A tleap script that builds the chain and sets N, CA, C and O, in Angstrom:
source leaprc.protein.ff14SB
mol = sequence {
  NASN GLN ASP ASP VAL HIE PRO VAL LEU GLY
  PRO SER ASN SER ALA SER ASN LEU TYR LEU
  CYS HIE GLY GLU SER GLY HIE GLY PHE LYS
  LEU ALA PRO ALA VAL GLY SER LEU ILE ALA
  ARG ASP ILE LEU GLY GLY LYS GLY GLY ASP
  GLY THR PHE GLU THR ASN VAL LYS VAL GLU
  PHE MET HIE PRO ASP ARG GLU PRO LEU LYS
  VAL GLY VAL LYS THR HIE PHE CALA
}
set mol.1.N position { -34.006 56.759 -28.358 }
set mol.1.CA position { -35.120 55.735 -28.106 }
set mol.1.C position { -34.669 55.270 -26.781 }
set mol.1.O position { -33.496 54.894 -26.780 }
set mol.2.N position { -35.327 55.190 -25.583 }
set mol.2.CA position { -34.856 54.372 -24.410 }
set mol.2.C position { -35.284 53.032 -24.459 }
set mol.2.O position { -34.836 52.201 -23.669 }
set mol.3.N position { -36.257 52.705 -25.473 }
set mol.3.CA position { -36.852 51.327 -25.676 }
set mol.3.C position { -36.153 50.271 -26.266 }
set mol.3.O position { -36.211 49.090 -25.922 }
set mol.4.N position { -35.435 50.793 -27.246 }
set mol.4.CA position { -34.139 50.056 -28.119 }
set mol.4.C position { -32.721 50.728 -28.150 }
set mol.4.O position { -31.767 50.295 -28.796 }
set mol.5.N position { -32.720 51.820 -27.378 }
set mol.5.CA position { -31.562 52.204 -27.513 }
set mol.5.C position { -30.723 52.685 -28.813 }
set mol.5.O position { -29.493 52.718 -28.856 }
set mol.6.N position { -31.493 53.010 -29.743 }
set mol.6.CA position { -31.162 53.370 -31.057 }
set mol.6.C position { -31.343 55.103 -31.341 }
set mol.6.O position { -32.391 55.636 -30.976 }
set mol.7.N position { -30.424 55.800 -31.906 }
set mol.7.CA position { -30.835 57.103 -32.075 }
set mol.7.C position { -31.728 57.700 -32.905 }
set mol.7.O position { -31.895 57.189 -34.012 }
set mol.8.N position { -32.172 58.411 -32.686 }
set mol.8.CA position { -33.280 59.168 -33.244 }
set mol.8.C position { -32.924 60.219 -34.634 }
set mol.8.O position { -32.224 61.220 -34.478 }
set mol.9.N position { -33.246 60.010 -35.386 }
set mol.9.CA position { -32.933 61.089 -36.703 }
set mol.9.C position { -33.902 60.980 -37.622 }
set mol.9.O position { -34.573 59.979 -37.874 }
set mol.10.N position { -33.978 62.489 -38.321 }
set mol.10.CA position { -35.060 62.625 -39.036 }
set mol.10.C position { -35.782 64.076 -39.082 }
set mol.10.O position { -34.999 64.922 -38.649 }
set mol.11.N position { -36.768 64.518 -39.389 }
set mol.11.CA position { -37.313 65.469 -39.536 }
set mol.11.C position { -38.288 65.502 -38.061 }
set mol.11.O position { -38.836 64.520 -37.561 }
set mol.12.N position { -38.323 66.867 -37.559 }
set mol.12.CA position { -39.134 66.796 -36.558 }
set mol.12.C position { -40.724 67.228 -36.911 }
set mol.12.O position { -40.954 68.087 -37.762 }
set mol.13.N position { -41.727 66.589 -36.216 }
set mol.13.CA position { -43.134 66.825 -36.772 }
set mol.13.C position { -43.736 68.230 -36.081 }
set mol.13.O position { -44.792 68.744 -36.451 }
set mol.14.N position { -42.896 68.753 -35.031 }
set mol.14.CA position { -43.566 69.918 -34.401 }
set mol.14.C position { -42.891 71.138 -34.760 }
set mol.14.O position { -43.230 72.186 -34.209 }
set mol.15.N position { -41.904 71.119 -35.688 }
set mol.15.CA position { -41.345 72.642 -36.183 }
set mol.15.C position { -40.633 72.226 -37.311 }
set mol.15.O position { -39.805 71.317 -37.366 }
set mol.16.N position { -41.105 73.124 -38.403 }
set mol.16.CA position { -40.689 72.902 -39.829 }
set mol.16.C position { -39.255 73.326 -40.155 }
set mol.16.O position { -38.817 74.285 -39.519 }
set mol.17.N position { -38.521 72.780 -40.999 }
set mol.17.CA position { -37.160 72.617 -41.077 }
set mol.17.C position { -36.211 72.467 -40.089 }
set mol.17.O position { -35.147 73.081 -40.005 }
set mol.18.N position { -36.716 71.484 -39.223 }
set mol.18.CA position { -35.769 71.140 -38.045 }
set mol.18.C position { -35.414 69.495 -37.947 }
set mol.18.O position { -36.174 68.630 -37.512 }
set mol.19.N position { -34.276 69.333 -38.386 }
set mol.19.CA position { -33.966 67.976 -38.116 }
set mol.19.C position { -33.322 67.400 -36.677 }
set mol.19.O position { -32.490 67.890 -35.914 }
set mol.20.N position { -34.059 66.168 -36.644 }
set mol.20.CA position { -33.348 65.927 -35.064 }
set mol.20.C position { -32.370 64.825 -35.519 }
set mol.20.O position { -32.527 64.099 -36.500 }
set mol.21.N position { -31.247 64.811 -34.580 }
set mol.21.CA position { -30.037 64.088 -34.556 }
set mol.21.C position { -29.534 63.716 -32.932 }
set mol.21.O position { -28.753 64.321 -32.198 }
set mol.22.N position { -30.160 62.725 -32.756 }
set mol.22.CA position { -29.573 62.766 -31.210 }
set mol.22.C position { -29.907 61.187 -30.400 }
set mol.22.O position { -30.636 60.358 -30.945 }
set mol.23.N position { -29.339 60.966 -29.211 }
set mol.23.CA position { -29.755 59.764 -28.575 }
set mol.23.C position { -28.602 58.718 -29.071 }
set mol.23.O position { -28.808 57.515 -29.228 }
set mol.24.N position { -27.340 59.385 -29.293 }
set mol.24.CA position { -26.317 58.185 -29.777 }
set mol.24.C position { -25.605 57.913 -28.659 }
set mol.24.O position { -24.624 57.177 -28.760 }
set mol.25.N position { -25.881 58.317 -27.726 }
set mol.25.CA position { -25.365 57.658 -26.248 }
set mol.25.C position { -23.671 57.564 -26.245 }
set mol.25.O position { -23.165 56.502 -25.881 }
set mol.26.N position { -22.889 58.584 -26.616 }
set mol.26.CA position { -21.493 58.603 -26.581 }
set mol.26.C position { -20.829 57.936 -27.860 }
set mol.26.O position { -19.697 58.336 -28.134 }
set mol.27.N position { -21.380 56.992 -28.654 }
set mol.27.CA position { -20.565 56.339 -29.703 }
set mol.27.C position { -21.045 57.279 -30.869 }
set mol.27.O position { -20.472 57.066 -31.937 }
set mol.28.N position { -21.875 58.159 -30.868 }
set mol.28.CA position { -22.166 59.075 -32.100 }
set mol.28.C position { -20.973 59.586 -32.848 }
set mol.28.O position { -21.116 59.766 -34.058 }
set mol.29.N position { -19.825 59.843 -32.298 }
set mol.29.CA position { -18.710 60.149 -33.324 }
set mol.29.C position { -18.211 59.163 -34.342 }
set mol.29.O position { -17.578 59.536 -35.330 }
set mol.30.N position { -18.491 57.924 -34.106 }
set mol.30.CA position { -18.029 56.982 -34.785 }
set mol.30.C position { -19.154 56.888 -35.895 }
set mol.30.O position { -18.732 56.754 -37.043 }
set mol.31.N position { -20.384 56.933 -35.734 }
set mol.31.CA position { -21.504 56.989 -36.682 }
set mol.31.C position { -21.541 58.291 -37.557 }
set mol.31.O position { -22.195 58.371 -38.597 }
set mol.32.N position { -20.767 59.316 -37.027 }
set mol.32.CA position { -21.372 60.563 -37.686 }
set mol.32.C position { -21.131 60.635 -39.089 }
set mol.32.O position { -22.033 61.177 -39.727 }
set mol.33.N position { -20.166 60.237 -39.720 }
set mol.33.CA position { -19.839 60.153 -41.161 }
set mol.33.C position { -21.145 59.463 -41.709 }
set mol.33.O position { -21.618 60.055 -42.679 }
set mol.34.N position { -21.736 58.497 -41.357 }
set mol.34.CA position { -22.831 57.738 -41.767 }
set mol.34.C position { -24.180 58.629 -41.745 }
set mol.34.O position { -24.878 58.832 -42.739 }
set mol.35.N position { -24.443 59.147 -40.393 }
set mol.35.CA position { -25.517 59.650 -39.512 }
set mol.35.C position { -25.731 60.984 -40.554 }
set mol.35.O position { -26.821 61.231 -41.070 }
set mol.36.N position { -24.345 61.907 -40.800 }
set mol.36.CA position { -24.195 63.208 -41.626 }
set mol.36.C position { -24.890 63.020 -43.217 }
set mol.36.O position { -25.621 63.703 -43.934 }
set mol.37.N position { -24.253 61.766 -43.308 }
set mol.37.CA position { -24.819 61.395 -44.806 }
set mol.37.C position { -26.043 61.082 -44.922 }
set mol.37.O position { -26.585 61.504 -45.944 }
set mol.38.N position { -26.675 60.473 -44.206 }
set mol.38.CA position { -28.008 60.026 -43.988 }
set mol.38.C position { -29.105 61.365 -43.989 }
set mol.38.O position { -30.093 61.539 -44.703 }
set mol.39.N position { -28.593 62.143 -43.021 }
set mol.39.CA position { -29.309 63.466 -42.623 }
set mol.39.C position { -29.270 64.523 -44.151 }
set mol.39.O position { -30.238 65.185 -44.526 }
set mol.40.N position { -28.111 64.477 -44.764 }
set mol.40.CA position { -28.014 65.560 -45.830 }
set mol.40.C position { -28.723 65.085 -46.717 }
set mol.40.O position { -29.439 65.878 -47.329 }
set mol.41.N position { -28.768 63.467 -47.126 }
set mol.41.CA position { -29.377 63.037 -48.090 }
set mol.41.C position { -30.880 63.282 -48.168 }
set mol.41.O position { -31.593 63.498 -49.148 }
set mol.42.N position { -31.154 63.196 -46.940 }
set mol.42.CA position { -32.832 63.570 -46.511 }
set mol.42.C position { -33.031 64.912 -46.823 }
set mol.42.O position { -34.056 65.169 -47.455 }
set mol.43.N position { -32.341 65.758 -46.548 }
set mol.43.CA position { -32.525 67.194 -46.350 }
set mol.43.C position { -32.389 67.622 -47.944 }
set mol.43.O position { -33.141 68.495 -48.377 }
set mol.44.N position { -31.415 66.991 -48.807 }
set mol.44.CA position { -31.324 67.611 -50.312 }
set mol.44.C position { -32.484 66.737 -51.172 }
set mol.44.O position { -32.654 66.845 -52.387 }
set mol.45.N position { -33.099 66.014 -50.443 }
set mol.45.CA position { -33.950 65.058 -51.233 }
set mol.45.C position { -33.295 64.124 -52.110 }
set mol.45.O position { -33.763 63.962 -53.237 }
set mol.46.N position { -32.049 63.346 -51.662 }
set mol.46.CA position { -31.640 62.420 -52.519 }
set mol.46.C position { -30.280 62.949 -53.537 }
set mol.46.O position { -29.382 62.251 -54.007 }
set mol.47.N position { -30.484 64.296 -53.660 }
set mol.47.CA position { -29.806 64.918 -54.772 }
set mol.47.C position { -28.622 65.652 -54.489 }
set mol.47.O position { -28.700 66.880 -54.449 }
set mol.48.N position { -27.231 64.922 -54.231 }
set mol.48.CA position { -26.237 65.797 -53.486 }
set mol.48.C position { -25.610 66.086 -55.023 }
set mol.48.O position { -26.037 65.812 -56.145 }
set mol.49.N position { -24.257 66.848 -54.491 }
set mol.49.CA position { -23.440 67.488 -55.431 }
set mol.49.C position { -22.825 66.821 -56.655 }
set mol.49.O position { -22.616 67.276 -57.780 }
set mol.50.N position { -22.593 65.632 -56.138 }
set mol.50.CA position { -22.076 64.591 -57.261 }
set mol.50.C position { -23.286 63.271 -57.662 }
set mol.50.O position { -23.183 62.566 -58.666 }
set mol.51.N position { -24.259 63.168 -56.767 }
set mol.51.CA position { -25.170 62.429 -56.727 }
set mol.51.C position { -25.149 61.197 -55.971 }
set mol.51.O position { -25.901 60.230 -56.089 }
set mol.52.N position { -23.839 61.430 -54.896 }
set mol.52.CA position { -23.729 59.892 -54.230 }
set mol.52.C position { -23.638 60.168 -52.925 }
set mol.52.O position { -23.043 61.223 -52.706 }
set mol.53.N position { -24.049 59.546 -51.903 }
set mol.53.CA position { -23.792 59.714 -50.648 }
set mol.53.C position { -23.307 58.077 -50.118 }
set mol.53.O position { -23.403 57.008 -50.722 }
set mol.54.N position { -22.765 58.383 -48.759 }
set mol.54.CA position { -22.111 57.237 -48.204 }
set mol.54.C position { -23.127 55.904 -47.583 }
set mol.54.O position { -22.879 54.738 -47.278 }
set mol.55.N position { -23.984 56.482 -47.580 }
set mol.55.CA position { -25.396 55.516 -46.902 }
set mol.55.C position { -26.480 55.466 -47.778 }
set mol.55.O position { -26.863 56.406 -48.475 }
set mol.56.N position { -26.972 54.333 -47.727 }
set mol.56.CA position { -28.458 54.082 -48.821 }
set mol.56.C position { -29.528 53.449 -47.636 }
set mol.56.O position { -30.522 52.773 -47.904 }
set mol.57.N position { -29.054 53.855 -46.199 }
set mol.57.CA position { -30.180 53.247 -45.365 }
set mol.57.C position { -31.453 54.418 -45.334 }
set mol.57.O position { -31.242 55.631 -45.301 }
set mol.58.N position { -32.693 53.839 -45.349 }
set mol.58.CA position { -33.637 54.943 -45.195 }
set mol.58.C position { -33.764 55.743 -43.690 }
set mol.58.O position { -33.865 55.221 -42.579 }
set mol.59.N position { -33.728 57.014 -44.000 }
set mol.59.CA position { -34.065 57.791 -42.713 }
set mol.59.C position { -35.451 57.172 -42.103 }
set mol.59.O position { -35.420 57.268 -40.876 }
set mol.60.N position { -36.034 56.881 -42.331 }
set mol.60.CA position { -37.300 56.129 -41.685 }
set mol.60.C position { -37.167 55.088 -40.593 }
set mol.60.O position { -38.003 55.030 -39.692 }
set mol.61.N position { -36.088 54.231 -40.658 }
set mol.61.CA position { -35.296 53.412 -40.091 }
set mol.61.C position { -35.280 53.789 -38.700 }
set mol.61.O position { -35.617 53.014 -37.805 }
set mol.62.N position { -34.785 55.291 -38.460 }
set mol.62.CA position { -34.310 55.908 -37.292 }
set mol.62.C position { -35.507 56.817 -36.906 }
set mol.62.O position { -35.448 57.208 -35.740 }
set mol.63.N position { -36.630 57.260 -37.651 }
set mol.63.CA position { -37.285 58.157 -37.624 }
set mol.63.C position { -38.001 58.482 -36.072 }
set mol.63.O position { -38.391 57.603 -35.303 }
set mol.64.N position { -38.068 59.989 -35.815 }
set mol.64.CA position { -38.359 60.020 -34.180 }
set mol.64.C position { -39.884 59.329 -33.919 }
set mol.64.O position { -40.282 59.118 -32.774 }
set mol.65.N position { -40.627 59.027 -35.024 }
set mol.65.CA position { -42.128 58.670 -34.662 }
set mol.65.C position { -41.837 57.124 -34.823 }
set mol.65.O position { -42.943 56.643 -34.577 }
set mol.66.N position { -41.141 56.261 -35.044 }
set mol.66.CA position { -41.181 54.709 -35.438 }
set mol.66.C position { -41.298 54.119 -34.134 }
set mol.66.O position { -41.006 54.596 -33.037 }
set mol.67.N position { -41.811 52.912 -34.465 }
set mol.67.CA position { -41.971 52.096 -33.406 }
set mol.67.C position { -40.520 51.242 -33.323 }
set mol.67.O position { -39.835 50.739 -34.214 }
set mol.68.N position { -40.327 51.309 -31.624 }
set mol.68.CA position { -39.169 50.858 -31.053 }
set mol.68.C position { -38.756 49.289 -31.698 }
set mol.68.O position { -39.551 48.350 -31.716 }
set mol.69.N position { -37.371 49.228 -32.205 }
set mol.69.CA position { -37.050 47.888 -32.807 }
set mol.69.C position { -36.929 46.991 -31.683 }
set mol.69.O position { -36.485 47.339 -30.588 }
set mol.70.N position { -37.421 45.573 -32.036 }
set mol.70.CA position { -37.696 44.512 -31.272 }
set mol.70.C position { -36.222 43.972 -30.862 }
set mol.70.O position { -35.321 43.552 -31.588 }
set mol.71.N position { -36.279 44.124 -29.460 }
set mol.71.CA position { -34.962 43.519 -28.951 }
set mol.71.C position { -35.365 42.056 -28.079 }
set mol.71.O position { -36.267 41.949 -27.249 }
set mol.72.N position { -34.447 41.019 -28.518 }
set mol.72.CA position { -34.659 39.887 -28.112 }
set mol.72.C position { -34.395 39.719 -26.461 }
set mol.72.O position { -35.195 39.197 -25.685 }
set mol.73.N position { -33.105 40.276 -26.110 }
set mol.73.CA position { -32.616 40.325 -24.739 }
set mol.73.C position { -32.126 41.885 -24.210 }
set mol.73.O position { -31.198 42.583 -24.620 }
set mol.74.N position { -33.080 42.128 -23.188 }
set mol.74.CA position { -32.486 43.558 -22.812 }
set mol.74.C position { -31.604 43.602 -21.771 }
set mol.74.O position { -31.776 43.007 -20.708 }
set mol.75.N position { -30.674 44.283 -22.040 }
set mol.75.CA position { -29.578 44.384 -21.103 }
set mol.75.C position { -29.533 45.888 -20.379 }
set mol.75.O position { -30.588 46.519 -20.431 }
set mol.76.N position { -28.605 46.401 -19.831 }
set mol.76.CA position { -28.722 47.530 -19.190 }
set mol.76.C position { -28.476 48.527 -19.838 }
set mol.76.O position { -28.244 49.614 -19.310 }
set mol.77.N position { -28.487 48.282 -21.357 }
set mol.77.CA position { -28.176 49.459 -22.226 }
set mol.77.C position { -29.419 49.580 -22.914 }
set mol.77.O position { -29.641 50.611 -23.550 }
set mol.78.N position { -30.518 48.373 -22.853 }
set mol.78.CA position { -31.754 48.593 -23.718 }
set mol.78.C position { -32.711 47.788 -22.659 }
set mol.78.O position { -33.913 47.658 -22.889 }
savepdb mol mol.pdb
quit
């Protein structure tokens, strides 16, 4: 999302069974464990093998159709 420079995560509205996970601008490698857990939890409907996931953030927070997060000060990153 170019308005707030946060990644876009969640189900696509234009194709069924397609999940989007992009826009991490080079720092996605350090977010990969949490993002992977978030997307896996959403795909599995919150029911994992042992019932636990590494994150409890709602996928809607980064959903492709969300309103951009309000940023107090815009820099060259946002």
